[in-house]
PQR file of N, CA, C, O and H, with PARSE charges and radii, in Angstrom:
ATOM      1  N   MET A   1     -55.289-100.114  -1.796 -0.4000 1.5000
ATOM      2  CA  MET A   1     -56.459 -99.443  -1.113 -0.0000 2.0000
ATOM      3  C   MET A   1     -56.863-100.190  -0.146  0.5500 1.7000
ATOM      4  O   MET A   1     -56.498-101.356   0.003 -0.5500 1.4000
ATOM      5  N   ASP A   2     -57.657 -99.581   0.602 -0.4000 1.5000
ATOM      6  CA  ASP A   2     -57.593-100.139   2.172 -0.0000 2.0000
ATOM      7  C   ASP A   2     -59.296-100.460   2.445  0.5500 1.7000
ATOM      8  O   ASP A   2     -60.226 -99.731   2.790 -0.5500 1.4000
ATOM      9  H   ASP A   2     -57.953 -98.634   0.482  0.4000 1.0000
ATOM     10  N   TYR A   3     -59.202-101.841   2.127 -0.4000 1.5000
ATOM     11  CA  TYR A   3     -60.631-102.565   2.489 -0.0000 2.0000
ATOM     12  C   TYR A   3     -61.312-102.688   3.932  0.5500 1.7000
ATOM     13  O   TYR A   3     -62.465-102.930   4.289 -0.5500 1.4000
ATOM     14  H   TYR A   3     -58.447-102.433   1.846  0.4000 1.0000
ATOM     15  N   SER A   4     -60.078-102.413   4.636 -0.4000 1.5000
ATOM     16  CA  SER A   4     -60.798-102.853   6.265 -0.0000 2.0000
ATOM     17  C   SER A   4     -62.040-101.522   6.439  0.5500 1.7000
ATOM     18  O   SER A   4     -62.853-101.659   7.353 -0.5500 1.4000
ATOM     19  H   SER A   4     -59.142-102.217   4.346  0.4000 1.0000
ATOM     20  N   LYS A   5     -62.105-100.646   5.809 -0.4000 1.5000
ATOM     21  CA  LYS A   5     -62.898 -99.580   5.748 -0.0000 2.0000
ATOM     22  C   LYS A   5     -64.255-100.048   5.891  0.5500 1.7000
ATOM     23  O   LYS A   5     -65.086 -99.740   6.745 -0.5500 1.4000
ATOM     24  H   LYS A   5     -61.445-100.535   5.067  0.4000 1.0000
ATOM     25  N   TYR A   6     -64.365-101.032   4.683 -0.4000 1.5000
ATOM     26  CA  TYR A   6     -65.674-101.682   3.769 -0.0000 2.0000
ATOM     27  C   TYR A   6     -66.192-102.463   4.829  0.5500 1.7000
ATOM     28  O   TYR A   6     -67.419-102.544   4.887 -0.5500 1.4000
ATOM     29  H   TYR A   6     -63.689-101.282   3.989  0.4000 1.0000
ATOM     30  N   LEU A   7     -65.510-103.063   5.689 -0.4000 1.5000
ATOM     31  CA  LEU A   7     -65.759-103.974   6.935 -0.0000 2.0000
ATOM     32  C   LEU A   7     -66.325-103.018   8.167  0.5500 1.7000
ATOM     33  O   LEU A   7     -67.072-103.373   9.078 -0.5500 1.4000
ATOM     34  H   LEU A   7     -64.513-102.997   5.642  0.4000 1.0000
ATOM     35  N   HIS A   8     -65.931-102.109   8.007 -0.4000 1.5000
ATOM     36  CA  HIS A   8     -66.452-101.662   9.499 -0.0000 2.0000
ATOM     37  C   HIS A   8     -67.520-100.936   9.247  0.5500 1.7000
ATOM     38  O   HIS A   8     -68.164-100.432  10.166 -0.5500 1.4000
ATOM     39  H   HIS A   8     -65.324-101.821   7.266  0.4000 1.0000
ATOM     40  N   CYS A   9     -67.885-100.770   7.832 -0.4000 1.5000
ATOM     41  CA  CYS A   9     -69.312 -99.593   7.190 -0.0000 2.0000
ATOM     42  C   CYS A   9     -70.306-100.554   7.518  0.5500 1.7000
ATOM     43  O   CYS A   9     -70.369-101.648   6.957 -0.5500 1.4000
ATOM     44  H   CYS A   9     -67.361-101.180   7.085  0.4000 1.0000
ATOM     45  N   ASN A  10     -71.476 -99.990   8.860 -0.4000 1.5000
ATOM     46  CA  ASN A  10     -72.537-101.033   8.566 -0.0000 2.0000
ATOM     47  C   ASN A  10     -73.677-100.694   7.367  0.5500 1.7000
ATOM     48  O   ASN A  10     -74.826-101.082   7.578 -0.5500 1.4000
ATOM     49  H   ASN A  10     -71.425 -99.101   9.316  0.4000 1.0000
ATOM     50  N   ALA A  11     -73.475-100.209   6.521 -0.4000 1.5000
ATOM     51  CA  ALA A  11     -74.111-100.250   5.288 -0.0000 2.0000
ATOM     52  C   ALA A  11     -74.011-101.286   4.632  0.5500 1.7000
ATOM     53  O   ALA A  11     -74.922-101.999   4.210 -0.5500 1.4000
ATOM     54  H   ALA A  11     -72.541 -99.894   6.350  0.4000 1.0000
ATOM     55  N   CYS A  12     -72.418-101.462   4.473 -0.4000 1.5000
ATOM     56  CA  CYS A  12     -72.014-102.246   3.572 -0.0000 2.0000
ATOM     57  C   CYS A  12     -72.425-103.406   4.098  0.5500 1.7000
ATOM     58  O   CYS A  12     -72.968-104.244   3.379 -0.5500 1.4000
ATOM     59  H   CYS A  12     -71.678-100.883   4.816  0.4000 1.0000
ATOM     60  N   LYS A  13     -72.182-103.655   5.694 -0.4000 1.5000
ATOM     61  CA  LYS A  13     -72.863-105.115   5.824 -0.0000 2.0000
ATOM     62  C   LYS A  13     -73.872-105.290   6.039  0.5500 1.7000
ATOM     63  O   LYS A  13     -74.058-106.460   6.373 -0.5500 1.4000
ATOM     64  H   LYS A  13     -71.741-102.973   6.279  0.4000 1.0000
ATOM     65  N   GLU A  14     -75.145-104.416   6.027 -0.4000 1.5000
ATOM     66  CA  GLU A  14     -76.109-104.619   5.404 -0.0000 2.0000
ATOM     67  C   GLU A  14     -76.417-105.126   4.057  0.5500 1.7000
ATOM     68  O   GLU A  14     -77.271-106.002   3.920 -0.5500 1.4000
ATOM     69  H   GLU A  14     -74.993-103.465   5.756  0.4000 1.0000
ATOM     70  N   SER A  15     -75.833-104.676   3.140 -0.4000 1.5000
ATOM     71  CA  SER A  15     -76.017-104.905   1.828 -0.0000 2.0000
ATOM     72  C   SER A  15     -75.155-106.129   1.139  0.5500 1.7000
ATOM     73  O   SER A  15     -75.113-106.442  -0.051 -0.5500 1.4000
ATOM     74  H   SER A  15     -75.140-103.965   3.252  0.4000 1.0000
ATOM     75  N   GLY A  16     -74.522-106.685   2.197 -0.4000 1.5000
ATOM     76  CA  GLY A  16     -73.611-107.811   1.941 -0.0000 2.0000
ATOM     77  C   GLY A  16     -72.516-107.653   0.799  0.5500 1.7000
ATOM     78  O   GLY A  16     -71.864-108.566   0.294 -0.5500 1.4000
ATOM     79  H   GLY A  16     -74.556-106.431   3.164  0.4000 1.0000
ATOM     80  N   LEU A  17     -72.463-106.472   0.540 -0.4000 1.5000
ATOM     81  CA  LEU A  17     -71.330-106.563  -0.382 -0.0000 2.0000
ATOM     82  C   LEU A  17     -70.604-105.153   0.190  0.5500 1.7000
ATOM     83  O   LEU A  17     -69.924-105.129   1.216 -0.5500 1.4000
ATOM     84  H   LEU A  17     -72.993-105.730   0.950  0.4000 1.0000
ATOM     85  N   TYR A  18     -70.895-103.890  -0.732 -0.4000 1.5000
ATOM     86  CA  TYR A  18     -70.529-102.274  -0.583 -0.0000 2.0000
ATOM     87  C   TYR A  18     -71.639-101.380  -0.469  0.5500 1.7000
ATOM     88  O   TYR A  18     -72.201-101.403  -1.564 -0.5500 1.4000
ATOM     89  H   TYR A  18     -71.447-103.910  -1.566  0.4000 1.0000
ATOM     90  N   CYS A  19     -72.056-100.839   0.072 -0.4000 1.5000
ATOM     91  CA  CYS A  19     -72.931 -99.750  -0.186 -0.0000 2.0000
ATOM     92  C   CYS A  19     -72.894 -98.752  -1.037  0.5500 1.7000
ATOM     93  O   CYS A  19     -71.756 -98.399  -1.346 -0.5500 1.4000
ATOM     94  H   CYS A  19     -71.600-100.820   0.961  0.4000 1.0000
ATOM     95  N   GLN A  20     -73.868 -98.115  -1.574 -0.4000 1.5000
ATOM     96  CA  GLN A  20     -74.190 -97.245  -2.883 -0.0000 2.0000
ATOM     97  C   GLN A  20     -72.989 -96.617  -2.938  0.5500 1.7000
ATOM     98  O   GLN A  20     -72.170 -96.927  -3.803 -0.5500 1.4000
ATOM     99  H   GLN A  20     -74.792 -98.402  -1.323  0.4000 1.0000
ATOM    100  N   LYS A  21     -72.707 -95.521  -1.884 -0.4000 1.5000
ATOM    101  CA  LYS A  21     -71.160 -94.622  -1.886 -0.0000 2.0000
ATOM    102  C   LYS A  21     -69.925 -95.571  -1.760  0.5500 1.7000
ATOM    103  O   LYS A  21     -68.942 -95.111  -2.342 -0.5500 1.4000
ATOM    104  H   LYS A  21     -73.372 -95.270  -1.181  0.4000 1.0000
ATOM    105  N   HIS A  22     -69.719 -96.785  -1.147 -0.4000 1.5000
ATOM    106  CA  HIS A  22     -68.633 -97.009  -1.389 -0.0000 2.0000
ATOM    107  C   HIS A  22     -68.320 -98.102  -2.631  0.5500 1.7000
ATOM    108  O   HIS A  22     -67.218 -98.603  -2.853 -0.5500 1.4000
ATOM    109  H   HIS A  22     -70.517 -97.158  -0.674  0.4000 1.0000
ATOM    110  N   ARG A  23     -69.429 -98.323  -3.308 -0.4000 1.5000
ATOM    111  CA  ARG A  23     -69.385 -99.188  -4.199 -0.0000 2.0000
ATOM    112  C   ARG A  23     -68.920 -97.978  -5.635  0.5500 1.7000
ATOM    113  O   ARG A  23     -67.856 -98.023  -6.254 -0.5500 1.4000
ATOM    114  H   ARG A  23     -70.325 -97.916  -3.128  0.4000 1.0000
ATOM    115  N   THR A  24     -69.743 -97.258  -5.806 -0.4000 1.5000
ATOM    116  CA  THR A  24     -69.232 -95.632  -6.553 -0.0000 2.0000
ATOM    117  C   THR A  24     -67.661 -95.715  -6.670  0.5500 1.7000
ATOM    118  O   THR A  24     -66.946 -95.711  -7.672 -0.5500 1.4000
ATOM    119  H   THR A  24     -70.607 -97.222  -5.303  0.4000 1.0000
ATOM    120  N   GLU A  25     -67.274 -95.811  -4.997 -0.4000 1.5000
ATOM    121  CA  GLU A  25     -65.711 -95.678  -5.084 -0.0000 2.0000
ATOM    122  C   GLU A  25     -64.800 -96.740  -5.665  0.5500 1.7000
ATOM    123  O   GLU A  25     -63.819 -96.483  -6.362 -0.5500 1.4000
ATOM    124  H   GLU A  25     -67.855 -95.814  -4.183  0.4000 1.0000
ATOM    125  N   VAL A  26     -65.200 -97.943  -5.325 -0.4000 1.5000
ATOM    126  CA  VAL A  26     -64.244 -99.207  -5.766 -0.0000 2.0000
ATOM    127  C   VAL A  26     -64.588 -99.299  -7.527  0.5500 1.7000
ATOM    128  O   VAL A  26     -63.762 -99.652  -8.367 -0.5500 1.4000
ATOM    129  H   VAL A  26     -65.997 -98.152  -4.759  0.4000 1.0000
ATOM    130  N   GLU A  27     -65.807 -98.945  -7.766 -0.4000 1.5000
ATOM    131  CA  GLU A  27     -65.615 -99.049  -9.309 -0.0000 2.0000
ATOM    132  C   GLU A  27     -64.442 -98.439 -10.021  0.5500 1.7000
ATOM    133  O   GLU A  27     -63.578 -98.928 -10.748 -0.5500 1.4000
ATOM    134  H   GLU A  27     -66.478 -98.657  -7.083  0.4000 1.0000
ATOM    135  N   SER A  28     -64.778 -96.688  -9.400 -0.4000 1.5000
ATOM    136  CA  SER A  28     -63.622 -95.771  -9.739 -0.0000 2.0000
ATOM    137  C   SER A  28     -62.187 -96.376  -9.745  0.5500 1.7000
ATOM    138  O   SER A  28     -61.174 -96.470 -10.438 -0.5500 1.4000
ATOM    139  H   SER A  28     -65.480 -96.291  -8.809  0.4000 1.0000
ATOM    140  N   THR A  29     -62.605 -96.650  -8.813 -0.4000 1.5000
ATOM    141  CA  THR A  29     -60.905 -97.293  -8.318 -0.0000 2.0000
ATOM    142  C   THR A  29     -60.332 -98.626  -9.197  0.5500 1.7000
ATOM    143  O   THR A  29     -59.196 -99.035  -9.438 -0.5500 1.4000
ATOM    144  H   THR A  29     -63.428 -96.573  -8.250  0.4000 1.0000
ATOM    145  N   LEU A  30     -61.299 -98.961  -9.450 -0.4000 1.5000
ATOM    146  CA  LEU A  30     -61.327-100.305 -10.564 -0.0000 2.0000
ATOM    147  C   LEU A  30     -60.934 -99.899 -11.706  0.5500 1.7000
ATOM    148  O   LEU A  30     -59.856-100.302 -12.145 -0.5500 1.4000
ATOM    149  H   LEU A  30     -62.222 -98.628  -9.253  0.4000 1.0000
ATOM    150  N   ARG A  31     -61.696 -99.051 -12.397 -0.4000 1.5000
ATOM    151  CA  ARG A  31     -61.542 -98.571 -13.621 -0.0000 2.0000
ATOM    152  C   ARG A  31     -60.449 -97.803 -14.171  0.5500 1.7000
ATOM    153  O   ARG A  31     -60.034 -97.777 -15.330 -0.5500 1.4000
ATOM    154  H   ARG A  31     -62.572 -98.724 -12.040  0.4000 1.0000
ATOM    155  N   LYS A  32     -59.875 -96.901 -12.681 -0.4000 1.5000
ATOM    156  CA  LYS A  32     -58.313 -96.236 -13.092 -0.0000 2.0000
ATOM    157  C   LYS A  32     -57.312 -97.163 -13.302  0.5500 1.7000
ATOM    158  O   LYS A  32     -56.610 -96.975 -14.295 -0.5500 1.4000
ATOM    159  H   LYS A  32     -60.212 -96.922 -11.739  0.4000 1.0000
ATOM    160  N   ARG A  33     -56.966 -98.588 -12.261 -0.4000 1.5000
ATOM    161  CA  ARG A  33     -56.451 -99.079 -12.801 -0.0000 2.0000
ATOM    162  C   ARG A  33     -56.371-100.227 -13.692  0.5500 1.7000
ATOM    163  O   ARG A  33     -55.533-101.121 -13.811 -0.5500 1.4000
ATOM    164  H   ARG A  33     -57.537 -98.741 -11.454  0.4000 1.0000
ATOM    165  N   GLU A  34     -57.628 -99.927 -14.377 -0.4000 1.5000
ATOM    166  CA  GLU A  34     -57.785-100.917 -15.722 -0.0000 2.0000
ATOM    167  C   GLU A  34     -57.130-100.050 -16.710  0.5500 1.7000
ATOM    168  O   GLU A  34     -56.278-100.570 -17.430 -0.5500 1.4000
ATOM    169  H   GLU A  34     -58.309 -99.201 -14.280  0.4000 1.0000
ATOM    170  N   ILE A  35     -57.451 -98.586 -16.874 -0.4000 1.5000
ATOM    171  CA  ILE A  35     -57.183 -97.632 -17.545 -0.0000 2.0000
ATOM    172  C   ILE A  35     -55.691 -97.823 -17.933  0.5500 1.7000
ATOM    173  O   ILE A  35     -55.249 -98.196 -19.020 -0.5500 1.4000
ATOM    174  H   ILE A  35     -58.143 -98.163 -16.289  0.4000 1.0000
ATOM    175  N   LYS A  36     -54.941 -97.452 -16.690 -0.4000 1.5000
ATOM    176  CA  LYS A  36     -53.434 -97.386 -16.350 -0.0000 2.0000
ATOM    177  C   LYS A  36     -52.769 -98.281 -17.001  0.5500 1.7000
ATOM    178  O   LYS A  36     -51.679 -98.054 -17.527 -0.5500 1.4000
ATOM    179  H   LYS A  36     -55.300 -97.150 -15.807  0.4000 1.0000
ATOM    180  N   LYS A  37     -53.569 -99.761 -17.032 -0.4000 1.5000
ATOM    181  CA  LYS A  37     -52.660-100.641 -17.385 -0.0000 2.0000
ATOM    182  C   LYS A  37     -52.799-100.895 -18.893  0.5500 1.7000
ATOM    183  O   LYS A  37     -51.919-101.318 -19.643 -0.5500 1.4000
ATOM    184  H   LYS A  37     -54.454 -99.945 -16.605  0.4000 1.0000
ATOM    185  N   ILE A  38     -53.976-100.585 -19.181 -0.4000 1.5000
ATOM    186  CA  ILE A  38     -54.215-100.517 -21.072 -0.0000 2.0000
ATOM    187  C   ILE A  38     -53.041 -99.306 -21.774  0.5500 1.7000
ATOM    188  O   ILE A  38     -52.406 -99.454 -22.819 -0.5500 1.4000
ATOM    189  H   ILE A  38     -54.691-100.242 -18.572  0.4000 1.0000
ATOM    190  N   LEU A  39     -53.003 -98.096 -20.826 -0.4000 1.5000
ATOM    191  CA  LEU A  39     -52.047 -97.097 -21.500 -0.0000 2.0000
ATOM    192  C   LEU A  39     -50.699 -97.858 -21.250  0.5500 1.7000
ATOM    193  O   LEU A  39     -49.906 -97.186 -21.909 -0.5500 1.4000
ATOM    194  H   LEU A  39     -53.518 -97.976 -19.977  0.4000 1.0000
ATOM    195  N   GLN A  40     -50.213 -98.556 -20.855 -0.4000 1.5000
ATOM    196  CA  GLN A  40     -49.040 -99.036 -20.336 -0.0000 2.0000
ATOM    197  C   GLN A  40     -48.572 -99.585 -21.547  0.5500 1.7000
ATOM    198  O   GLN A  40     -47.478 -99.187 -21.947 -0.5500 1.4000
ATOM    199  H   GLN A  40     -50.857 -99.102 -20.320  0.4000 1.0000
ATOM    200  N   ILE A  41     -49.370-100.666 -22.398 -0.4000 1.5000
ATOM    201  CA  ILE A  41     -49.557-101.382 -23.639 -0.0000 2.0000
ATOM    202  C   ILE A  41     -48.805-100.408 -24.721  0.5500 1.7000
ATOM    203  O   ILE A  41     -49.391 -99.381 -25.064 -0.5500 1.4000
ATOM    204  H   ILE A  41     -50.258-100.989 -22.072  0.4000 1.0000
ATOM    205  N   ARG A  42     -47.843-100.635 -25.127 -0.4000 1.5000
ATOM    206  CA  ARG A  42     -47.115 -99.748 -26.194 -0.0000 2.0000
ATOM    207  C   ARG A  42     -47.797 -99.764 -27.576  0.5500 1.7000
ATOM    208  O   ARG A  42     -47.879 -98.713 -28.212 -0.5500 1.4000
ATOM    209  H   ARG A  42     -47.367-101.469 -24.849  0.4000 1.0000
ATOM    210  N   ASP A  43     -48.225-100.764 -27.997 -0.4000 1.5000
ATOM    211  CA  ASP A  43     -48.787-100.620 -29.105 -0.0000 2.0000
ATOM    212  C   ASP A  43     -50.101-101.169 -29.639  0.5500 1.7000
ATOM    213  O   ASP A  43     -50.595-102.289 -29.772 -0.5500 1.4000
ATOM    214  H   ASP A  43     -48.159-101.618 -27.480  0.4000 1.0000
ATOM    215  N   SER A  44     -50.515 -99.717 -29.930 -0.4000 1.5000
ATOM    216  CA  SER A  44     -52.012-100.007 -29.965 -0.0000 2.0000
ATOM    217  C   SER A  44     -53.140-100.791 -31.024  0.5500 1.7000
ATOM    218  O   SER A  44     -54.359-100.959 -31.015 -0.5500 1.4000
ATOM    219  H   SER A  44     -50.114 -98.808 -29.822  0.4000 1.0000
ATOM    220  N   SER A  45     -52.012-101.161 -31.926 -0.4000 1.5000
ATOM    221  CA  SER A  45     -52.580-102.244 -32.954 -0.0000 2.0000
ATOM    222  C   SER A  45     -52.471-103.159 -32.874  0.5500 1.7000
ATOM    223  O   SER A  45     -52.672-103.950 -33.796 -0.5500 1.4000
ATOM    224  H   SER A  45     -51.021-101.024 -31.933  0.4000 1.0000
ATOM    225  N   SER A  46     -51.956-103.586 -31.274 -0.4000 1.5000
ATOM    226  CA  SER A  46     -51.693-105.177 -31.121 -0.0000 2.0000
ATOM    227  C   SER A  46     -53.038-105.738 -30.982  0.5500 1.7000
ATOM    228  O   SER A  46     -54.023-105.017 -31.141 -0.5500 1.4000
ATOM    229  H   SER A  46     -51.793-102.944 -30.525  0.4000 1.0000
ATOM    230  N   ALA A  47     -53.172-107.371 -30.607 -0.4000 1.5000
ATOM    231  CA  ALA A  47     -54.176-108.106 -29.877 -0.0000 2.0000
ATOM    232  C   ALA A  47     -54.393-108.037 -28.418  0.5500 1.7000
ATOM    233  O   ALA A  47     -55.521-108.224 -27.961 -0.5500 1.4000
ATOM    234  H   ALA A  47     -52.372-107.956 -30.478  0.4000 1.0000
ATOM    235  N   GLN A  48     -53.585-107.831 -27.811 -0.4000 1.5000
ATOM    236  CA  GLN A  48     -53.366-107.180 -26.312 -0.0000 2.0000
ATOM    237  C   GLN A  48     -54.208-106.297 -26.002  0.5500 1.7000
ATOM    238  O   GLN A  48     -55.165-106.423 -25.238 -0.5500 1.4000
ATOM    239  H   GLN A  48     -52.669-107.679 -28.182  0.4000 1.0000
ATOM    240  N   TYR A  49     -53.745-105.010 -26.822 -0.4000 1.5000
ATOM    241  CA  TYR A  49     -54.375-103.794 -26.319 -0.0000 2.0000
ATOM    242  C   TYR A  49     -55.751-104.111 -27.085  0.5500 1.7000
ATOM    243  O   TYR A  49     -56.536-104.112 -26.137 -0.5500 1.4000
ATOM    244  H   TYR A  49     -52.967-104.908 -27.443  0.4000 1.0000
ATOM    245  N   ASN A  50     -56.430-104.352 -28.105 -0.4000 1.5000
ATOM    246  CA  ASN A  50     -57.761-104.427 -28.399 -0.0000 2.0000
ATOM    247  C   ASN A  50     -58.568-105.251 -27.669  0.5500 1.7000
ATOM    248  O   ASN A  50     -59.793-105.145 -27.624 -0.5500 1.4000
ATOM    249  H   ASN A  50     -55.792-104.352 -28.875  0.4000 1.0000
ATOM    250  N   HIS A  51     -57.658-106.389 -26.871 -0.4000 1.5000
ATOM    251  CA  HIS A  51     -58.392-107.524 -25.818 -0.0000 2.0000
ATOM    252  C   HIS A  51     -58.872-106.259 -24.531  0.5500 1.7000
ATOM    253  O   HIS A  51     -59.955-105.922 -24.053 -0.5500 1.4000
ATOM    254  H   HIS A  51     -56.662-106.475 -26.908  0.4000 1.0000
ATOM    255  N   ALA A  52     -57.555-105.859 -24.334 -0.4000 1.5000
ATOM    256  CA  ALA A  52     -58.097-105.145 -23.092 -0.0000 2.0000
ATOM    257  C   ALA A  52     -59.167-104.074 -23.274  0.5500 1.7000
ATOM    258  O   ALA A  52     -60.240-104.094 -22.672 -0.5500 1.4000
ATOM    259  H   ALA A  52     -56.675-106.133 -24.722  0.4000 1.0000
ATOM    260  N   ILE A  53     -58.825-103.201 -24.086 -0.4000 1.5000
ATOM    261  CA  ILE A  53     -60.030-102.244 -24.287 -0.0000 2.0000
ATOM    262  C   ILE A  53     -61.453-103.085 -24.161  0.5500 1.7000
ATOM    263  O   ILE A  53     -62.349-102.667 -23.429 -0.5500 1.4000
ATOM    264  H   ILE A  53     -57.953-103.184 -24.575  0.4000 1.0000
ATOM    265  N   LYS A  54     -61.567-104.089 -24.796 -0.4000 1.5000
ATOM    266  CA  LYS A  54     -62.904-104.795 -25.096 -0.0000 2.0000
ATOM    267  C   LYS A  54     -62.997-105.026 -23.726  0.5500 1.7000
ATOM    268  O   LYS A  54     -63.652-104.163 -23.141 -0.5500 1.4000
ATOM    269  H   LYS A  54     -60.839-104.430 -25.391  0.4000 1.0000
ATOM    270  N   GLY A  55     -62.554-105.904 -23.038 -0.4000 1.5000
ATOM    271  CA  GLY A  55     -62.644-106.309 -21.788 -0.0000 2.0000
ATOM    272  C   GLY A  55     -63.186-104.948 -20.675  0.5500 1.7000
ATOM    273  O   GLY A  55     -63.855-104.988 -19.642 -0.5500 1.4000
ATOM    274  H   GLY A  55     -62.022-106.605 -23.513  0.4000 1.0000
ATOM    275  N   LEU A  56     -62.638-103.939 -21.329 -0.4000 1.5000
ATOM    276  CA  LEU A  56     -62.881-102.769 -20.257 -0.0000 2.0000
ATOM    277  C   LEU A  56     -64.405-102.153 -20.229  0.5500 1.7000
ATOM    278  O   LEU A  56     -65.164-101.856 -19.306 -0.5500 1.4000
ATOM    279  H   LEU A  56     -62.094-103.907 -22.168  0.4000 1.0000
ATOM    280  N   LEU A  57     -64.541-102.078 -22.119 -0.4000 1.5000
ATOM    281  CA  LEU A  57     -65.936-102.019 -22.254 -0.0000 2.0000
ATOM    282  C   LEU A  57     -67.249-102.844 -21.711  0.5500 1.7000
ATOM    283  O   LEU A  57     -68.298-102.334 -21.320 -0.5500 1.4000
ATOM    284  H   LEU A  57     -63.925-102.319 -22.869  0.4000 1.0000
ATOM    285  N   GLU A  58     -66.928-104.274 -21.783 -0.4000 1.5000
ATOM    286  CA  GLU A  58     -67.438-105.149 -21.330 -0.0000 2.0000
ATOM    287  C   GLU A  58     -67.888-104.802 -19.560  0.5500 1.7000
ATOM    288  O   GLU A  58     -68.893-104.984 -18.874 -0.5500 1.4000
ATOM    289  H   GLU A  58     -66.076-104.689 -22.101  0.4000 1.0000
ATOM    290  N   SER A  59     -66.443-104.184 -19.326 -0.4000 1.5000
ATOM    291  CA  SER A  59     -66.827-104.007 -17.540 -0.0000 2.0000
ATOM    292  C   SER A  59     -68.051-102.646 -17.174  0.5500 1.7000
ATOM    293  O   SER A  59     -68.635-102.475 -16.104 -0.5500 1.4000
ATOM    294  H   SER A  59     -65.626-104.037 -19.883  0.4000 1.0000
ATOM    295  N   TYR A  60     -68.150-101.972 -18.201 -0.4000 1.5000
ATOM    296  CA  TYR A  60     -68.709-100.934 -17.920 -0.0000 2.0000
ATOM    297  C   TYR A  60     -70.031-101.366 -18.585  0.5500 1.7000
ATOM    298  O   TYR A  60     -70.957-100.591 -18.343 -0.5500 1.4000
ATOM    299  H   TYR A  60     -67.675-102.111 -19.070  0.4000 1.0000
ATOM    300  N   ASP A  61     -70.317-102.350 -19.314 -0.4000 1.5000
ATOM    301  CA  ASP A  61     -71.795-102.782 -19.466 -0.0000 2.0000
ATOM    302  C   ASP A  61     -72.470-103.335 -18.338  0.5500 1.7000
ATOM    303  O   ASP A  61     -73.671-103.177 -18.119 -0.5500 1.4000
ATOM    304  H   ASP A  61     -69.565-102.979 -19.510  0.4000 1.0000
ATOM    305  N   ILE A  62     -71.428-104.194 -17.399 -0.4000 1.5000
ATOM    306  CA  ILE A  62     -71.710-104.833 -16.515 -0.0000 2.0000
ATOM    307  C   ILE A  62     -71.925-104.417 -15.149  0.5500 1.7000
ATOM    308  O   ILE A  62     -72.558-105.012 -14.277 -0.5500 1.4000
ATOM    309  H   ILE A  62     -70.452-104.322 -17.577  0.4000 1.0000
ATOM    310  N   TRP A  63     -71.068-102.871 -15.053 -0.4000 1.5000
ATOM    311  CA  TRP A  63     -71.454-102.488 -13.627 -0.0000 2.0000
ATOM    312  C   TRP A  63     -72.654-101.623 -13.998  0.5500 1.7000
ATOM    313  O   TRP A  63     -73.064-100.914 -13.080 -0.5500 1.4000
ATOM    314  H   TRP A  63     -70.554-102.387 -15.762  0.4000 1.0000
ATOM    315  N   LYS A  64     -73.320-101.538 -15.201 -0.4000 1.5000
ATOM    316  CA  LYS A  64     -74.293-100.260 -15.440 -0.0000 2.0000
ATOM    317  C   LYS A  64     -75.712-101.386 -15.206  0.5500 1.7000
ATOM    318  O   LYS A  64     -76.789-100.958 -14.789 -0.5500 1.4000
ATOM    319  H   LYS A  64     -72.987-102.114 -15.947  0.4000 1.0000
ATOM    320  N   MET A  65     -75.526-102.575 -15.486 -0.4000 1.5000
ATOM    321  CA  MET A  65     -76.790-103.282 -15.364 -0.0000 2.0000
ATOM    322  C   MET A  65     -77.036-103.508 -14.253  0.5500 1.7000
ATOM    323  O   MET A  65     -78.209-103.829 -14.063 -0.5500 1.4000
ATOM    324  H   MET A  65     -74.652-102.923 -15.825  0.4000 1.0000
ATOM    325  N   PHE A  66     -76.097-103.463 -12.982 -0.4000 1.5000
ATOM    326  CA  PHE A  66     -76.041-103.670 -11.557 -0.0000 2.0000
ATOM    327  C   PHE A  66     -76.655-102.381 -10.691  0.5500 1.7000
ATOM    328  O   PHE A  66     -77.047-102.326  -9.525 -0.5500 1.4000
ATOM    329  H   PHE A  66     -75.144-103.202 -13.137  0.4000 1.0000
ATOM    330  N   SER A  67     -76.583-101.423 -11.680 -0.4000 1.5000
ATOM    331  CA  SER A  67     -76.374 -99.954 -10.604 -0.0000 2.0000
ATOM    332  C   SER A  67     -77.672 -99.392 -11.060  0.5500 1.7000
ATOM    333  O   SER A  67     -78.068 -98.314 -10.617 -0.5500 1.4000
ATOM    334  H   SER A  67     -76.265-101.467 -12.627  0.4000 1.0000
TER
END
């Protein structure tokens, strides 16, 4: 992921992190990475899989609070 474009974005600089447009882009990328990681777990009844799903759902709740 090319983070330099966020460093050069004036709206991101003003917000202190990401502007709304780039925040949506970063959230989407992070969710896709997390889902790919979860799908690589072979045993869907394992504790690791359950923990990963729980973490993904919690991350959705956190992002919704700040949007």
